[in-house]
N, C-alpha and C positions, 0 to 999 in steps of 0.2 A: 580173581586173577585168571588170565588165560596165558598160554605159552606159545611162542614160536621158537624155532631153533634155527640159528644161522650156522651153516656148515661149510666146510672147506674140503675139497676132494681132488683126486687125480684119477685118470683113467686106468683101468686094469691092464690095458695093452698100450704100447707106445703109440702116441699120436703126435705128429709133428707140430700141430697147432698148440697142443698142451705143453709139449716140451719147450716150445718157444716162449710161452707165457711164464713157465717156471724159471727159465733162464733169465728172462727179462726182469721178473719180479724177485729173483733170488729166493725162491720158496720151494717147498716140496709138495705144493698143491697148485692147481691151475684153475680151479672152478669154485664158485660160491653158489650155494643153494639155500633155500628156505624150506624147512620142514614144518608142516602143519598137520594137526589131527583132523580126521574126518570121523567124528564119533559114531554117526549112524551106520557107517560102513565098517567100523572098527579097523580103520586103516590109517596109515601115515602117508601123506602125499608130499612130493618134492616139487616145489615151485622154483622155476629157474629160467634163465635165458640160455638156451642151448640149441645147437643145431641151427636152424634157420629162424627160430622164433621163441617167444616167451611161452612156456608150457608147464603142464603138470605131468608127473608120472608117479606111479606107486613107489614107495620106499623099497619094497622087495625087488622091483624091476631095476631101480636105480643101482642097487648093490650088485647086480649082475655085470655092470660095465664100469663101476667106479668104486674106488676105495675112499672111505671117509678118513680124513687126516685129523680133523678137529671139529668140535661142535660147541656152540655156546647157547645156553638156554636163556631166553629173554622173556621175563614176565611182564605182561601188559595189563592195564585196566580193561574192564569189559568194553568201555567206549573206544579206547585205543585199538583194541583187537578188532572191533567192528569196523573201524576206519581202515585197518590193514586188510581185512577180508574184502572190503569194497575195492581197495587199490588193486589187490590181486585179481579180482574178477574183471575189473575195468581194463587191465593191461594184458590179459591173456591173448595169445596169438599175434601180438605186435612183433615186428621183425627184429632179428638180431642185427646189431650195428657193427659191421666190420670196420667202417670208418672210425668209429669210436675206439676200437681196439688199436688201430694204427695211432690214434691220438694218445692212447695210454702208453704205447711204445715211445712216443716223443716225450711224454712226461717222465718216464723212467730214464731216458737218455739225458734229459735235462738234469735230473737229480744226480746222476753220475758225475756231472760237471758242476754241481752246486748251483744249478739254475732252477728256480721254481717257476713253472709255467702252468697255464690252465689248458685243459684239453681243447685244441682248436676245432674239434669235430663234434661239439655238443649238438644234440638234436632235440633237446627239450621234450623228451619222452615220446618221441615218434618211433624210436627204435631203442633197443637196450643191449647192454652187456651184463654178464652175470653179477659182477660186483656192484653195479648200479642198482640192480634189482634188490640185492641184499641191503644196500645203503638206503634205498627208498623205503623198504619195509620198516627199517629202524626209524627213519625220519617220520614216516606216516604214523608210527607208534609213539610219536613225541619224544624220540631220543635224538638229541642234537649231536651230529658227528663233527661239527665245527668246520666243515668244508662241503663244497658242492658235490652231490652224489655222482655227478658225471666226471669228477676228478679223482674218484676213489677206486683204486685197483684192489685186487684180492689181498695183497700184502697190507695195504693201508687199512682195509676193513678189519683184517685179522688183528693188527696191532691195536686198533681202537678197542676191539672186543676184549683182547687179552689184558689191556690196561683197566677196563671197566667191569668185566664180568669174569666169572670162573669158568674155565674150560671144562667141559664134561666129556668123558670118553665112555662109550657104551658098547664098544666092540671088543 
């Protein structure tokens, strides 16, 4: 078995964009990240859609600007982990999707009025938001979320993981 960690965080300093996401999602976190081991370097890396693109950064650096709120350890078979690793490599440096964030705002607004809609700004993996990256990693690892990854916000992903996995706290 191999392991990936899906985590939820917020910035260490006030950021308007993050505050808006937390308000919109009614959560104490605004960001989803995927933590993976790099054994030969004896390091943990954070894979995420952040800033202007999908990227990696070291766990140590990530902690200088973000607080982890929750993490979920996901065990994958060797074959599933290999598929996840390929997905991660194939999607590095793709752009961040501001249109999709606006679409998530519309989804949240619809939920507040009892209306279920789909994100109108799906881009079919040409650009990403953080929760989509987390959802795609799970789906690539053969974990069915039951909905389109482009319709999954941070809260929905957290609720899925909270229902199906044990939350781990390591800080």
